[in-house]
N, C-alpha and C positions, 0 to 999 in steps of 0.2 A: 571293455577292451584299452579305457583310459583308465581303468585302474593299475591294469597289468603290463602297459610303458611306463606306467612310474612305474614302479617295482623293479623293472627290470632298468630302466636308469640310474634309481637307487641304487641297485645292488652293480649295475659299472662303477656308478662312481666310489662304490668304495672298493669292487679289487683294483680301482687306480693307484687308492691312496697309496699301499704298499709297496710298486713300482714306483712312483713321484721319492716316497721315502728313501726306499733304495739306488734313484738317479739319484738325487743329493747327497746322498753319504758318502756314494763313490766320487761324488765331486769334489765335498769340500774334505772329507776323510782324509784322504793320502796328502792333501797342505798342510791341513793343522800333525796330521803327525810329523811330517817330516819339518815343519816349525815345530813343536818341542821338542824333537835331535838337535835340531839348529843350537835353541837357546842352553839343551844341557850343555853340548858340547861348545857353545859362549862361555859359560860360566865354567867350567873345568877347565877351558884353557884362562880364565883369569885369574883361576883361585887354585888351581891345581899345578900350573905349567909358569906362571909368572912368577915371578915377586913383587915384594911389594913395591920397590923402588922403582920396578920396571913394570906395572903392572898400569901405567900411565898407555901403555901402547893400545890396550883393550879392555878400555874398563867397562864392568858388570853391567849389565842391562836394568836391573833398578837404577843404578846410577845414572847411566842414559837419561833415563826419563823426566828424572830431581831434575839433574841440572839442566841438560839440552832441552825439556820439554813444558818442565811445571815451572819450572822458573820464570818472571814472568818479564825482564828485562831481554833473554836469551830467547825466549820463545816467540816476543816484537820482533826481534830481529834478525832470528829464520823465516816466519812467516814474510817480511816484508823484503830480502833474500827471496825465496820460493816465488813470489809473487812479478819481483823484476825477470826471475830467469825465465816463469812463466810464462810473459807477455816476450819475451827474444822466442822462445819458442812455439808459438804461436804466431808471429811474425814471419819468421824463417818458413813453417811448416804451410803455412797459405802462400807463399812465393815456391814455395820448394813445387806446390800442387799444381800449382797454377802452372805454372811453364813448362814441368814437366808430362803434365795432362795436352801443352799446344803441341809439343814439342813431341808424343808418343803418334799424336795423331796427323802431324804433318810426313814420322816416318810411317804408319800405317800406312796414306795413299803413294806414298813414293818411293820405293826402292833405291831410287841414287840417294834421295834423301835420308836415309836410312845408312845405304853405306857412306854418306858422306858427316853425318852427325854421329854417331853411335860409336866408331871410334873409339872421340876426343871427351865421350861420358866414360867408355872407360877409363882412358890417361885421368881423366877426371879424380876418377874414384879411387885409381891408382894410385896415385899421389896421399902421401903421407901428409894430415893439418897440420901437421908442427912443420914440416917443410917449409912451408907455403905463407905462415902467420907473420915472418917480419913482410912481404911483399903483400901478403889483406893490411896492415896498419900503415904501411905506408901509402897505401891509396884512400883506406876510409879510414885512417884514423884508429882510435884508440880506444873509440865510445862503440852504440849502440848497433851502429851501423855495423860494424866487425863483427860485431859478436852475431847479427841476422843473416851476413854473408858466411860464417863458420856452419849455420844452422842449414843452410841451405844449399850448400857443399854436400854436406853432410847427406840431407835428406834426399838428396833430389836423383839420384842411380836408381834404388828401386822403382819408386813412382815411374820416371820413364821404364825400367826392366819390365815389372809386373801390367803398366797399361798395354803398351807395345803387344803384349806375346800376346795378353788378355785380348786385346783386337783382331789380333790376327788367327784368335782361335776358332771363331768361327765356320761349319763344318765348308766342306768343299761346296755341296751337294745345295745348301740352303746360297753359295753366290751362287750359282746354277741356276737357282728358282729366279733368285732376283733378277740378275741377269735376262730369263726366258718375258722375266714383266718391266721390263729396257728401264727398270730404277736405276734414279741416278745416284752420285756418290754420297748427298746426302743424304736420302732415303738408304740406302745401305747403310753409312753406316749408323745410324739413329736407331737402325728399325734392328739390323742385322745387328752389328760388328759391338756395338754401345752394351745393347742388354747383355751380348756371351762375352765382352770385357769386365762385368761386374765384379764378379767372386776376383778375378785377382788384380780391378784395381781396389778392391778394398784390405786385400791380400796386402800393396803396397803401401799402403797408407796408413796400417798397425804398422811395420815398420818402418819407416817414417818417423813416425809419430811418434816412438821410439826414441831415434836415434835424432830425430831436434830435442829432445829434450837434454841427451850428451852434446848436441851441439852448442847450444845454452849452457851447460855447464864447462865448455872445452874454452867458448868465446872468453865466458867473466874470466874466465882462471888466468888469458892473456889479453884482456882488454877488462881492462879494472877503473877508464873516464868514465865519471858518469854513477848514476844510482849502484851499489851493489847487488850484486843475484848471492845465488850457492857456490859459486867457484873461486868470488872473490872471499867471503864467509869460509869456504874451505879453504883456501889457501894463510888466512890468515889464524886459524884454531892449527892451524899442524905449525906454522912458525910460532905457538906459545906455548905448540905440545897439551890445547885442550883438546884432549878425547871424547868427553860426553858430548861435548857441540860438535865435536867432526864429526862422529858416531850421528849426532844425531838430523846435520844436513845430508851426510848420506844416507838417513833412511828416509829422508820428505825428500829429497830427487828422483831415492828409488820409486817412491810413491807414487811420485806423480808421473815417470814416465809409465808404471804400469795403469797410471787412471788413464791416460791418455792410450796407451795401449787396448783398455777394455773398451775408451768407447767408443772407439774405433770398430771393436769386434764387433757390441750390440748395434752399431750403424750397417754395420756388414748386413747382420741377422735380418733385421726389418729391410735394408733394402734389395737385396737379391732374395728372400721371404718372399714380399710383396710381387717380385719380376715372378718369380716359378707360378706364382699363383696364381695369377694375372695369366703368362700362357697354356699354366694347364686348361684353365676356365675356359681360355678359345679355342 
């Protein structure tokens, strides 16, 4: 009996291997194909369309790697700038998550507060950040605080909207069931609304994670006092027509945004998966 069970388990494992291979292939092959196409187009533009005297506009990728990443001085300078922008992005994102979560909870508990607060959040999102740069500089100076403020402004709205939508997405029948058991607001929020909102909460954080990196770069571009970040590096290399270093900084900032987006995706899968497992078990 045990032998037959082991044989069935081993055959099931063997059968599952091709499906895993297909899954990984379908996940990674399309981006690799597209990436190869982008690299090919990059080389075509650099060597086929641009004259040699105008090739500084788009340096070939091997030149970007040699100068921007393999050169010790340039690599050290770029990584220090990347770390400075990462700190700003994380601080701004943490503030935006805390503030957005609190505001969303308040609005979910009282329609009056939602009608009062939400229009101002929409207005804040609609204002071009460049239009209020002088105001931010006037209030907070031209250092790191202003960069953090830019991150908070850019990253706040998706967190509020997604969290509020998630909290309000709990089924009406479940609310009636909680009312039948005389559950108070805190119990309803903790056991019904918050679990139902988890997917939307993490979706908002993934969006805001990428936006916080954009905010850090934009803020650093305009507020250069203090330790230089990626924005200042972009500004410097653009003014000096350093094509390789400029593209290297663009690649680093893009990689940071993708990394933050991926981290929140992993956290979302773990948190939402555990909640679904707990729900199915109960």
